[in-house]
C-alpha positions in Angstrom: 202.0 21.2 178.1 198.4 22.1 178.7 195.3 20.2 179.7 191.7 20.9 180.8 190.6 19.3 184.1 186.8 18.7 184.4 185.4 18.3 187.9 182.3 16.5 189.2 180.4 19.8 189.8 180.8 20.5 186.0 183.4 23.2 186.7 186.8 23.0 185.0 190.3 24.5 185.0 193.1 24.7 182.5 196.5 23.6 183.7 199.5 24.8 181.8 203.1 23.8 182.6 205.1 26.9 182.5 208.4 25.6 183.5 210.0 22.3 184.5 213.4 21.3 185.7 213.8 17.5 186.4 213.8 16.7 190.2 214.0 20.5 191.1 211.0 22.6 189.9 207.6 22.4 188.3 205.7 25.7 187.7 202.1 25.6 186.5 199.5 28.2 185.7 195.8 27.5 186.4 192.9 29.4 184.9 189.3 28.7 184.3 185.7 30.0 184.3 184.0 30.0 187.6 187.3 30.8 189.5 187.0 34.0 191.5 190.8 33.8 190.8 191.8 35.0 187.4 195.1 33.2 187.5 196.8 30.9 189.9 200.6 30.3 189.6 201.8 27.1 191.4 205.4 26.4 192.1 206.5 23.0 193.3 210.2 22.8 194.4 211.9 19.5 195.1 215.0 19.2 197.4 216.7 15.9 197.8 217.4 15.2 201.6 219.0 11.7 201.2 216.2 9.2 202.0 213.5 11.9 201.5 212.5 14.5 199.1 211.2 17.8 200.6 208.5 19.3 198.4 207.7 23.0 198.8 204.6 24.4 197.2 204.0 28.1 196.6 200.9 29.7 195.1 200.5 33.2 193.6 197.1 34.6 192.6 195.6 37.3 190.4 192.0 38.0 191.3 189.0 39.0 189.2 186.1 41.4 190.3 188.2 44.5 191.1 187.9 45.8 194.8 185.8 42.7 195.7 188.5 40.4 194.4 191.1 42.4 196.3 189.1 42.0 199.5 188.6 38.2 198.9 192.3 37.9 198.3 193.0 39.4 201.7 190.3 37.5 203.6 188.8 34.3 202.1 191.3 33.1 199.5 194.4 32.5 201.8 192.5 29.9 203.9 191.0 28.2 200.8 194.5 28.0 199.2 196.0 26.7 202.4 193.4 23.9 202.5 193.9 23.1 198.8 197.7 23.1 199.3 197.4 20.7 202.2 195.2 18.3 200.2 197.7 18.3 197.3 200.7 17.7 199.4 199.0 15.1 201.5 198.0 13.2 198.3 201.6 13.5 197.0 202.9 12.1 200.3 200.4 9.2 200.1 201.2 8.5 196.5 204.9 8.4 197.4 204.2 5.4 199.6 202.4 3.3 196.9 204.1 0.4 195.0 203.5 2.3 191.7 205.7 5.2 193.0 208.3 2.9 194.6 208.7 0.9 191.3 208.8 3.9 189.1 211.4 5.8 191.3 213.2 2.6 191.9 212.8 3.3 195.7 215.2 6.2 195.8 214.5 9.8 196.7 213.8 10.9 193.1 210.4 12.7 193.0 208.1 11.5 190.2 205.9 14.3 188.8 203.7 13.6 185.8 202.5 16.5 183.6 200.2 15.3 180.9 200.0 16.9 177.4 
């Protein structure tokens, strides 16, 4: 599945679901103009812990701009990715507390991950 996400600042990114295993794994590739990052592979892993689901998120990058991109990958990008990762996981945590999630998951520990075509 693939979709383009357009942001308020007129930038955009293309998300592509590369792999999915229900209640275990979602792997996505993100690419788009305006990114100093050429590609960003994101892995979400889900582990059922009884009353909770533990979500682990990992990001791997390929940079543009040769040596400058390499330097950015070592200095600036890790902090940016960490803040984005925290924002995504916090939002997922908040969503898991909503009635929409509870109804959809029937209140169990099953994670709900929607990837639009």
